[in-house]
Structure formats: C-alpha cells, structure tokens
C-alpha positions in Angstrom: 0.1 -0.2 0.0 1.7 3.0 -1.0 0.2 6.4 0.3 0.9 9.9 0.4 1.9 9.4 4.2 4.2 6.7 2.7 6.2 9.7 0.6 6.1 11.7 4.2 7.5 9.0 6.0 10.4 8.6 3.5 11.1 12.2 3.6 11.0 11.9 8.0 13.0 8.8 7.4 10.9 6.7 9.7 12.4 3.5 8.0 9.0 1.8 7.6 5.5 2.2 5.7 1.8 1.9 6.3 1.5 -1.4 5.1 4.4 -2.6 7.8 2.5 -1.0 10.5 -0.9 -2.6 9.5 1.0 -6.0 9.2 2.4 -5.9 12.7 -0.3 -4.3 14.5 -2.9 -6.7 13.0 -0.6 -9.4 14.5 -1.0 -7.6 18.4 -4.9 -7.6 17.4 -5.0 -11.2 16.7 -3.2 -11.9 19.6 -5.5 -10.0 21.9 -2.9 -7.4 22.9 -3.8 -4.2 23.6 -1.7 -1.5 22.2 -1.4 2.5 22.0 -1.1 4.0 18.5 0.4 7.7 18.1 -0.6 10.6 16.0 1.8 13.3 15.2 0.1 16.4 14.2 2.0 19.0 12.2 4.3 16.1 10.5 2.7 16.8 7.3 4.0 20.1 7.3 2.3 23.2 5.5 -0.7 22.6 3.2 -0.1 18.7 4.0 -1.9 18.1 7.2 -5.5 17.2 6.3 -3.9 14.5 3.8 -1.7 13.4 6.7 -4.8 13.1 9.1 -6.7 11.3 6.6 -4.1 8.5 5.7 -3.2 8.1 9.2 -6.9 7.4 10.1 -7.5 5.4 7.2 -4.3 3.1 8.4 -5.9 3.0 12.0 -9.4 2.3 11.0 -7.9 -1.1 9.8 -6.7 -1.7 13.4 -7.7 -2.0 16.8 -5.8 0.3 19.0 -6.7 0.4 22.7 -6.0 4.0 22.5 -4.9 6.8 20.0 -2.3 9.2 21.8 -1.8 12.3 19.9 0.6 15.2 20.2 2.0 17.7 18.0 5.4 18.1 16.2 7.5 20.7 17.7 11.2 21.5 16.3 14.0 22.2 18.4 17.4 23.7 17.3 20.3 21.5 15.7 17.7 18.9 14.6 17.8 17.7 11.0 14.3 18.7 10.6 14.9 22.1 11.9 17.9 22.3 9.4 15.5 21.1 6.6 13.2 24.3 7.6 16.2 26.8 7.6 17.1 25.4 4.1 13.7 25.6 2.7 13.1 21.9 2.3 10.2 21.7 4.9 7.9 24.1 5.7 6.1 23.9 9.5 2.3 23.7 9.4 1.1 26.8 10.8 -0.8 26.5 14.3 -4.2 26.7 13.1 -3.3 24.2 9.9 -2.2 21.8 13.0 -5.5 22.2 14.9 -7.7 21.9 11.6 -5.4 18.6 11.0 -6.3 17.3 14.5 -9.8 17.9 13.9 -9.7 16.0 10.8 -7.7 13.1 12.1 -10.7 12.5 14.9 -13.4 13.1 12.4 -11.9 10.4 10.1 -11.4 8.0 13.0 -14.0 5.3 12.8 -12.8 2.7 15.4 -14.0 2.5 18.9 -11.0 3.6 21.1 -9.8 5.9 24.0 -8.5 9.2 22.1 -6.0 11.2 24.4 -4.3 14.3 23.4 -2.7 15.4 26.9 1.1 16.2 25.8 2.9 19.2 26.6 3.0 19.8 22.8 -0.8 20.4 22.6 -2.5 23.7 23.3 -5.5 22.2 24.8 -5.9 19.0 26.6 -8.4 16.3 25.1 -9.7 12.9 26.6 -12.4 11.2 25.4 -14.1 7.9 23.9 -14.2 7.6 20.0 -17.2 7.3 18.4 -18.9 8.7 21.4 -17.0 11.8 22.1 -16.1 12.6 18.8 -18.1 15.8 18.3 -17.5 17.1 21.6 -13.7 16.8 20.8 -13.7 18.5 17.6 -16.2 21.1 19.0 -13.3 21.7 21.9 -10.5 22.0 18.9 -12.8 24.5 17.2 -13.4 26.6 20.2 -9.7 26.8 20.7 -9.5 28.2 17.1 -12.4 30.5 17.8 -10.9 32.2 20.9 -7.4 32.0 19.9 -5.6 33.4 16.6 -2.4 32.1 15.0 -0.3 34.5 17.3 -1.4 33.0 20.5 -1.2 29.9 19.3 2.4 30.5 18.0 3.3 32.1 21.5 2.1 28.7 23.0 4.3 26.5 20.9 7.6 29.0 21.3 7.3 28.2 25.1 7.8 24.4 24.6 11.3 24.0 25.3 11.6 20.4 26.1 9.5 17.0 25.5 
C-alpha cells in the first residue's frame, strides 16, 4: 500500500511504511494484545496536514488500538528537521493548520478507542472515547481556534522547550 503518508515517511526517515505498520499491528490485534497508537500532528507540514490526518486515520481504521495518543510536532534547534526548515526543504504547518489537522484526524477515525491528546505540545488537553465523544472533541478544538488566533497559538508553541 503506497500512500501520500508513505512518501512523507520516506522524507521523515521513519524506516517503515503503512503496510508494515498494518501487518505488525494486526498481529497484536489477533493475539489480543492491547496497544497504543500515536498520531503526530503537524508532521505533514504546511498544506499537507489534512492529507496526513486522513491517511493516518485510514490506516488506524484497519486496526484495533486500545488508545490513540496524539501530540504535535515541535521543532528544536540543531535537529535535522529544523535544518530542513532553515534550508527551505520543509515548511512547518501553521498553528491553525495543526488544529484543523487534529480535527480532521478525529473526524476520520471510525474505530472504537480511547483518544487522548494531553502532551505538552498540545495547546489544549483532549480526552474522550470514540466514537461517542467525537463531536465534543472536535468542538473543543474549534473553540480553541475561535478563541485564539495564530499568534496566540504560536506563542504557546514557542514556550515548549522540552518534551
């Protein structure tokens, strides 16, 4: 399975593709082992977040993670990706793009699971069950967007100095 996310993973030097993730995670599902999936918002970069959200949800919808834990990409100085940004090879997603990406990811998830986004990289803490709390989680993110502009959200990200 070659997807837009697979090309992204090549660029991010992840070393694996969606087909391998699905194959290995299905083994855990078949063995009855609970496992936690991760979603790293912002990884798609500028103008690619919605695609990243849809492709990742499409992959997880084929699996049975006990929980999906979400956080946001945050660049630190002297890392390969921050150097790519400086050289114009990668454009970071805006803060509002990141929130829209997280909304789309939640909207596209169709599996019963726990959803948490409580990492320091998140400007809002989210915790709920899918599909029951899907609308409420998306609404919380919308309120964040409505109440805070790009500048306020950028200030939050700039204060994240460690993970």
